[in-house]
Z-matrix of the N, CA and C atoms (Angstrom, degrees):
N
C 1 1.442
C 2 1.534 1 108.82
N 3 1.340 2 115.91 1 139.32
C 4 1.458 3 122.41 2 -179.88
C 5 1.522 4 110.24 3 -110.02
N 6 1.298 5 115.44 4 143.59
C 7 1.460 6 120.81 5 174.95
C 8 1.522 7 109.29 6 -96.08
N 9 1.302 8 116.91 7 137.96
C 10 1.455 9 121.86 8 176.40
C 11 1.517 10 108.55 9 -108.16
N 12 1.321 11 115.57 10 135.09
C 13 1.449 12 120.94 11 -179.53
C 14 1.521 13 109.54 12 -123.07
N 15 1.312 14 115.49 13 141.34
C 16 1.449 15 121.20 14 174.78
C 17 1.518 16 108.30 15 -92.86
N 18 1.321 17 116.63 16 120.58
C 19 1.454 18 121.71 17 178.42
C 20 1.528 19 107.37 18 -123.55
N 21 1.333 20 117.83 19 114.06
C 22 1.465 21 119.28 20 -179.40
C 23 1.529 22 111.29 21 -67.93
N 24 1.324 23 115.44 22 155.21
C 25 1.459 24 119.95 23 176.41
C 26 1.523 25 109.30 24 -65.27
N 27 1.311 26 117.40 25 141.67
C 28 1.465 27 118.73 26 178.13
C 29 1.521 28 110.25 27 -67.16
N 30 1.296 29 115.61 28 144.12
C 31 1.468 30 119.53 29 177.66
C 32 1.518 31 109.12 30 -69.24
N 33 1.319 32 116.06 31 128.80
C 34 1.456 33 120.54 32 179.30
C 35 1.520 34 108.70 33 -122.35
N 36 1.299 35 117.37 34 144.63
C 37 1.461 36 118.79 35 179.21
C 38 1.521 37 110.96 36 -70.61
N 39 1.298 38 115.69 37 135.97
C 40 1.450 39 121.80 38 179.23
C 41 1.522 40 107.33 39 -110.43
N 42 1.295 41 116.65 40 124.56
C 43 1.460 42 121.24 41 177.35
C 44 1.521 43 107.26 42 -113.64
N 45 1.332 44 116.11 43 88.31
C 46 1.458 45 120.20 44 -174.84
C 47 1.524 46 112.17 45 -72.50
N 48 1.310 47 118.23 46 -40.35
C 49 1.461 48 121.88 47 176.80
C 50 1.516 49 108.92 48 -133.07
N 51 1.323 50 115.08 49 150.35
C 52 1.454 51 119.78 50 174.34
C 53 1.522 52 108.26 51 -131.05
N 54 1.296 53 115.96 52 149.62
C 55 1.461 54 122.46 53 -176.53
C 56 1.514 55 109.91 54 -113.98
N 57 1.327 56 115.61 55 137.75
C 58 1.459 57 121.11 56 172.69
C 59 1.526 58 106.16 57 -89.89
N 60 1.316 59 116.70 58 107.72
C 61 1.463 60 121.47 59 -174.11
C 62 1.520 61 112.99 60 -63.90
N 63 1.340 62 116.90 61 -22.51
C 64 1.462 63 118.99 62 178.77
C 65 1.534 64 111.71 63 -77.55
N 66 1.349 65 117.10 64 -18.32
C 67 1.469 66 120.62 65 -179.10
C 68 1.525 67 113.28 66 -108.41
N 69 1.320 68 117.42 67 -31.18
C 70 1.466 69 121.51 68 -177.72
C 71 1.524 70 109.42 69 -71.15
N 72 1.341 71 116.15 70 129.85
C 73 1.464 72 121.05 71 -178.89
C 74 1.523 73 112.47 72 -98.37
N 75 1.333 74 117.24 73 -1.14
C 76 1.459 75 121.18 74 177.82
C 77 1.515 76 113.92 75 72.80
N 78 1.340 77 117.27 76 32.74
C 79 1.468 78 120.60 77 -178.63
C 80 1.524 79 112.62 78 -76.87
N 81 1.330 80 117.23 79 -15.50
C 82 1.467 81 124.59 80 179.16
C 83 1.524 82 113.85 81 63.05
N 84 1.325 83 117.06 82 21.37
C 85 1.467 84 119.95 83 175.76
C 86 1.535 85 110.47 84 -66.30
N 87 1.322 86 116.75 85 -34.31
C 88 1.467 87 120.64 86 178.66
C 89 1.531 88 110.52 87 -66.53
N 90 1.319 89 117.27 88 -33.04
C 91 1.467 90 121.49 89 178.01
C 92 1.526 91 109.85 90 -63.42
N 93 1.327 92 115.79 91 -40.82
C 94 1.464 93 121.05 92 -178.49
C 95 1.519 94 112.61 93 -72.10
N 96 1.337 95 117.96 94 -32.06
C 97 1.460 96 120.43 95 -176.44
C 98 1.523 97 114.19 96 -91.30
N 99 1.323 98 117.72 97 -11.98
C 100 1.468 99 120.31 98 -178.89
C 101 1.526 100 110.05 99 -63.19
N 102 1.311 101 116.37 100 126.37
C 103 1.468 102 122.38 101 -177.12
C 104 1.520 103 112.70 102 -75.54
N 105 1.317 104 117.58 103 -20.44
C 106 1.465 105 121.32 104 -173.29
C 107 1.521 106 113.48 105 -111.57
N 108 1.310 107 117.47 106 3.95
C 109 1.468 108 121.82 107 -177.44
C 110 1.526 109 111.99 108 54.78
N 111 1.320 110 115.26 109 45.82
C 112 1.460 111 121.58 110 179.19
C 113 1.528 112 110.42 111 -78.99
N 114 1.326 113 116.68 112 -32.46
C 115 1.460 114 122.17 113 -173.81
C 116 1.521 115 111.62 114 -100.99
N 117 1.329 116 114.67 115 153.44
C 118 1.459 117 121.45 116 177.98
C 119 1.532 118 107.71 117 -133.03
N 120 1.329 119 118.15 118 140.46
C 121 1.471 120 118.97 119 178.65
C 122 1.528 121 111.31 120 -60.59
N 123 1.301 122 115.13 121 140.99
C 124 1.460 123 120.71 122 178.50
C 125 1.524 124 108.73 123 -79.05
N 126 1.337 125 118.97 124 132.95
C 127 1.458 126 120.29 125 178.91
C 128 1.531 127 113.37 126 -64.28
N 129 1.337 128 117.01 127 -22.73
C 130 1.463 129 120.83 128 177.28
C 131 1.523 130 108.82 129 -83.01
N 132 1.312 131 117.30 130 118.96
C 133 1.462 132 122.89 131 -178.25
C 134 1.527 133 110.48 132 -59.87
N 135 1.357 134 116.57 133 132.40
C 136 1.454 135 121.97 134 178.06
C 137 1.510 136 114.87 135 83.69
N 138 1.338 137 118.15 136 2.17
C 139 1.470 138 121.83 137 179.28
C 140 1.520 139 110.00 138 -96.73
N 141 1.332 140 118.03 139 153.71
C 142 1.462 141 120.87 140 178.23
C 143 1.524 142 111.70 141 -61.52
N 144 1.323 143 116.97 142 152.64
C 145 1.470 144 120.63 143 178.04
C 146 1.523 145 111.86 144 -60.97
N 147 1.318 146 114.60 145 163.11
C 148 1.460 147 122.13 146 178.51
C 149 1.526 148 108.14 147 -96.54
N 150 1.336 149 116.47 148 132.26
C 151 1.460 150 121.22 149 176.18
C 152 1.518 151 106.35 150 -83.75
N 153 1.329 152 115.79 151 101.51
C 154 1.458 153 120.93 152 -172.21
C 155 1.527 154 112.80 153 -86.69
N 156 1.334 155 117.20 154 -44.68
C 157 1.469 156 121.74 155 -177.77
C 158 1.534 157 109.97 156 -125.11
N 159 1.325 158 118.79 157 74.64
C 160 1.467 159 120.22 158 -175.49
C 161 1.529 160 114.09 159 -64.66
N 162 1.331 161 117.50 160 -28.63
C 163 1.468 162 119.80 161 -178.84
C 164 1.521 163 112.58 162 -73.53
N 165 1.323 164 117.82 163 -12.56
C 166 1.458 165 121.36 164 179.84
C 167 1.533 166 112.43 165 -89.67
N 168 1.315 167 118.21 166 -5.16
C 169 1.467 168 122.11 167 -176.11
C 170 1.525 169 110.87 168 -66.11
N 171 1.345 170 115.70 169 135.42
C 172 1.469 171 121.76 170 177.62
C 173 1.522 172 111.29 171 -93.64
N 174 1.328 173 118.28 172 -5.36
C 175 1.463 174 123.65 173 -177.65
C 176 1.527 175 111.05 174 58.52
N 177 1.336 176 115.53 175 40.25
C 178 1.470 177 120.12 176 -179.22
C 179 1.523 178 111.63 177 -79.73
N 180 1.319 179 118.40 178 -26.85
C 181 1.454 180 121.99 179 176.21
C 182 1.514 181 115.51 180 87.89
N 183 1.327 182 118.90 181 8.75
C 184 1.460 183 119.32 182 179.76
C 185 1.523 184 111.83 183 -65.51
N 186 1.310 185 117.57 184 -33.79
C 187 1.466 186 120.01 185 178.70
C 188 1.528 187 110.67 186 -63.89
N 189 1.329 188 116.98 187 -39.02
C 190 1.459 189 121.45 188 -179.83
C 191 1.521 190 110.16 189 -73.36
N 192 1.329 191 116.84 190 -44.00
C 193 1.463 192 121.39 191 -176.54
C 194 1.521 193 112.47 192 -68.42
N 195 1.327 194 117.88 193 -34.54
C 196 1.458 195 121.29 194 -176.15
C 197 1.521 196 113.82 195 -93.82
N 198 1.301 197 118.27 196 4.00
C 199 1.466 198 121.44 197 179.77
C 200 1.527 199 109.14 198 -66.88
N 201 1.341 200 118.00 199 120.92
C 202 1.459 201 119.21 200 -179.12
C 203 1.530 202 113.18 201 -68.91
N 204 1.322 203 117.33 202 -23.69
C 205 1.463 204 120.57 203 178.82
C 206 1.523 205 110.07 204 -77.80
N 207 1.346 206 116.32 205 -46.04
C 208 1.464 207 120.99 206 -179.17
C 209 1.521 208 110.81 207 63.50
N 210 1.315 209 115.57 208 -161.34
C 211 1.453 210 120.84 209 174.57
C 212 1.512 211 115.74 210 60.45
N 213 1.333 212 117.94 211 32.00
C 214 1.448 213 120.66 212 175.11
C 215 1.517 214 115.38 213 89.69
N 216 1.327 215 117.63 214 16.70
C 217 1.458 216 119.37 215 176.20
C 218 1.528 217 110.13 216 -66.39
N 219 1.348 218 116.02 217 -35.07
C 220 1.460 219 121.38 218 176.98
C 221 1.522 220 108.09 219 -122.92
N 222 1.312 221 116.84 220 133.44
C 223 1.465 222 121.95 221 176.13
C 224 1.516 223 108.42 222 -118.60
N 225 1.323 224 115.76 223 129.06
C 226 1.459 225 121.27 224 177.33
C 227 1.516 226 108.25 225 -90.13
N 228 1.316 227 116.85 226 123.64
C 229 1.466 228 122.81 227 -177.31
C 230 1.521 229 109.50 228 -105.49
N 231 1.319 230 116.07 229 95.09
C 232 1.457 231 120.16 230 -179.72
C 233 1.523 232 110.60 231 -67.03
N 234 1.342 233 117.25 232 148.75
C 235 1.466 234 119.92 233 176.99
C 236 1.526 235 110.74 234 -60.97
N 237 1.298 236 115.63 235 155.68
C 238 1.465 237 120.75 236 -176.56
C 239 1.528 238 111.81 237 -56.69
N 240 1.336 239 117.24 238 -38.60
C 241 1.462 240 118.86 239 -178.22
C 242 1.526 241 112.62 240 -71.31
N 243 1.332 242 118.65 241 -9.21
C 244 1.455 243 121.14 242 176.87
C 245 1.516 244 112.62 243 -104.97
N 246 1.305 245 117.60 244 -0.80
C 247 1.464 246 121.15 245 177.50
C 248 1.518 247 108.12 246 -87.34
N 249 1.295 248 115.34 247 95.90
C 250 1.460 249 121.42 248 -172.38
C 251 1.524 250 110.01 249 -83.69
N 252 1.326 251 115.75 250 130.44
C 253 1.456 252 120.44 251 174.89
C 254 1.530 253 108.90 252 -149.67
N 255 1.302 254 115.21 253 159.19
C 256 1.450 255 120.80 254 176.43
C 257 1.518 256 108.89 255 -146.44
N 258 1.326 257 115.56 256 160.53
C 259 1.458 258 121.37 257 -174.77
C 260 1.521 259 109.27 258 -123.10
N 261 1.326 260 116.77 259 133.89
C 262 1.462 261 121.88 260 176.63
C 263 1.524 262 108.41 261 -81.16
N 264 1.335 263 116.51 262 124.13
C 265 1.464 264 121.52 263 -176.19
C 266 1.519 265 112.68 264 -60.39
N 267 1.329 266 116.11 265 -43.74
C 268 1.470 267 120.18 266 -173.34
C 269 1.529 268 112.84 267 -64.79
N 270 1.324 269 116.78 268 -42.57
C 271 1.464 270 120.02 269 -173.71
C 272 1.523 271 113.66 270 -109.36
N 273 1.332 272 118.08 271 -17.28
C 274 1.456 273 120.95 272 -176.53
C 275 1.520 274 112.88 273 79.96
N 276 1.341 275 116.15 274 6.50
C 277 1.465 276 120.88 275 -179.35
C 278 1.525 277 110.57 276 -68.74
N 279 1.327 278 116.64 277 135.60
C 280 1.460 279 121.98 278 -178.59
C 281 1.524 280 109.03 279 -103.33
N 282 1.317 281 116.06 280 132.10
C 283 1.458 282 122.90 281 178.05
C 284 1.516 283 109.01 282 -114.01
N 285 1.310 284 116.71 283 141.98
C 286 1.457 285 122.37 284 177.91
C 287 1.520 286 109.13 285 -129.60
N 288 1.324 287 115.43 286 148.91
C 289 1.457 288 120.85 287 175.28
C 290 1.518 289 106.63 288 -78.60
N 291 1.323 290 116.84 289 128.78
C 292 1.475 291 120.70 290 178.35
C 293 1.512 292 108.65 291 -95.07
N 294 1.305 293 115.12 292 137.64
C 295 1.453 294 121.77 293 176.43
C 296 1.530 295 107.29 294 -101.31
N 297 1.317 296 115.84 295 113.22
C 298 1.456 297 119.98 296 176.90
C 299 1.509 298 108.19 297 -121.96
N 300 1.294 299 115.34 298 137.41
C 301 1.445 300 120.43 299 -178.02
C 302 1.527 301 109.25 300 -110.46
N 303 1.296 302 114.99 301 134.41
C 304 1.460 303 119.84 302 -178.15
C 305 1.524 304 109.73 303 -94.40
N 306 1.289 305 116.15 304 146.86
C 307 1.469 306 120.79 305 175.82
C 308 1.495 307 109.66 306 -100.62
């Protein structure tokens, strides 16, 4: 006879979006456009927003698309299981799906 045990998955940190502090001007426009209320305005003026609820992110990309600064101020970090790639057998070349957001 075998015993079965329930073991929950370990909690892992989720970093849904990251901010480049040298480019982000702290306008909090991404906070206003986020559909899931993942972000919170930073109390320090001119600092990037705080990622308050990263596990609630839908990875829709509105924060990245609506950023008035653009140019990599916000990076959307898709979960590993959504990062699609494939490898060509003959050459070993790896292809990845690029996520580009239109303004």
